[in-house]
C-alpha positions in Angstrom: 100.5 60.5 125.9 97.2 62.5 125.8 99.1 65.6 124.4 100.3 63.4 121.6 96.8 62.1 120.9 95.5 65.7 120.8 98.3 66.8 118.6 97.7 63.9 116.2 93.9 64.6 116.1 94.5 68.3 115.4 96.9 67.4 112.6 94.4 65.1 111.0 91.6 67.8 111.4 93.8 70.3 109.6 94.9 67.9 106.9 91.7 66.0 106.2 88.9 68.4 107.4 88.8 70.4 104.2 88.8 67.2 102.1 85.8 65.8 104.1 84.0 69.2 103.6 84.8 69.2 99.9 82.9 65.9 99.2 79.4 67.3 99.7 80.4 70.3 97.5 81.0 68.0 94.6 77.3 67.2 94.4 76.2 70.8 94.6 75.6 72.2 91.0 78.2 74.9 90.2 75.3 77.4 89.4 74.2 77.1 93.1 77.7 77.5 94.4 78.2 80.5 92.1 75.0 82.3 93.4 76.0 81.7 97.0 79.5 82.9 96.3 78.2 86.1 94.6 75.8 86.8 97.5 78.6 86.3 100.0 81.1 88.5 98.1 78.5 91.3 97.6 77.7 91.1 101.4 81.3 91.1 102.6 82.4 93.8 100.3 79.3 96.1 100.4 81.4 99.0 101.6 83.9 98.7 98.8 81.1 98.4 96.3 79.5 101.5 97.8 82.7 103.4 97.7 83.3 102.4 94.0 86.6 100.7 94.7 86.1 97.8 92.4 86.2 99.5 88.9 89.5 97.8 88.2 87.7 94.4 88.2 85.2 95.3 85.5 85.6 93.0 82.5 88.5 91.3 84.2 88.6 87.9 85.7 90.4 86.5 88.8 90.5 82.8 89.6 90.2 81.7 93.1 91.4 78.1 93.7 90.9 76.6 97.1 93.2 73.7 96.5 92.3 71.4 99.5 88.6 71.7 98.9 88.9 71.3 95.2 86.9 74.5 94.7 87.9 76.8 91.9 85.9 79.7 90.4 86.4 82.9 88.5 85.1 86.2 89.8 84.6 89.6 88.2 82.7 92.8 89.0 80.0 94.6 87.0 77.9 96.7 89.5 77.9 93.4 91.6 80.1 90.4 91.8 79.9 87.8 89.1 81.1 84.2 89.6 81.6 81.7 86.8 83.2 78.3 86.4 87.0 78.5 85.7 87.7 79.6 82.2 90.4 82.1 81.2 91.3 84.3 84.1 93.9 86.9 84.0 95.3 86.1 87.5 95.0 83.2 89.8 95.1 83.1 93.6 95.5 79.6 95.0 95.9 78.4 98.5 94.4 76.0 101.1 91.2 76.9 102.9 93.1 77.4 106.2 95.2 80.2 104.9 92.3 81.8 103.1 90.1 81.8 106.2 93.0 83.3 108.2 93.5 86.0 105.6 89.8 86.8 105.6 89.7 87.0 109.3 92.7 89.4 109.4 94.8 86.9 111.2 97.4 86.4 108.4 99.0 88.8 105.9 98.8 87.7 102.2 102.4 88.8 101.6 103.7 86.7 104.4 101.8 83.6 103.1 103.0 84.4 99.5 106.7 84.4 100.6 106.1 81.2 102.7 104.7 79.6 99.5 101.3 79.0 101.2 99.5 81.4 98.8 100.3 81.5 95.1 99.6 84.3 92.7 100.1 83.6 89.0 99.3 85.6 86.0 98.8 89.4 85.6 100.9 90.7 88.5 99.3 94.2 88.3 95.9 92.9 88.7 97.0 90.5 91.4 98.4 93.4 93.3 95.2 95.4 93.0 93.2 92.5 94.3 95.6 91.9 97.2 95.5 95.6 98.1 91.7 95.4 98.0 91.7 92.5 100.3 94.1 94.3 102.7 91.8 97.4 102.7 88.8 95.5 104.0 88.1 96.6 107.5 87.2 93.5 109.5 84.9 95.5 111.8 82.8 96.8 108.9 81.8 93.2 107.9 78.3 92.0 108.8 78.3 90.8 112.4 77.4 87.2 111.5 80.2 86.9 109.0 82.6 88.6 111.3 81.7 86.3 114.2 81.8 83.1 112.0 85.2 84.0 110.5 86.6 84.9 114.0 85.4 81.6 115.4 86.7 79.5 112.5 90.0 81.3 112.5 90.5 80.8 116.3 89.6 77.1 115.9 92.2 76.8 113.0 94.8 78.6 115.1 94.1 76.4 118.1 94.3 73.2 116.0 97.6 74.5 114.5 99.1 75.0 118.0 98.0 71.5 119.1 99.5 70.0 115.9 102.7 72.0 116.3 102.9 70.6 120.0 103.4 67.2 118.4 106.7 68.3 117.0 107.8 70.2 120.2 
């Protein structure tokens, strides 16, 4: 009985947690979200910026759509990351927050999620492949310690919740 309760709780957290977290995001002005996202991207990808690996993103826009959090934005690069409200992007990456966190933490492969239809890539496939390859090239160990530890903890929690939710069906 207790195993079933834990599995149900885990399933509800995985399903409704992002929706609950999305509510406060709706009252935050997009300009504030954009500045936070820019700072975060510049911090997480400092090594790629320093190594001049982002030239392919100059004057090109990629849309990131975190479906379960109702958070969508376009990102480009011009000496630093630039984030804007969704407009006309050349390629769109869409997925749920869980899968995107697991990719960022190096726990999931974007190709696997794409073929499982948990990550969608639409639009300019060449640009999409360049972005995907950039994401795969990020060495988790080079991320700032706080970001690395936060992602690791969140990914571990998500994996644990998924195992508990899966136990419901076992």
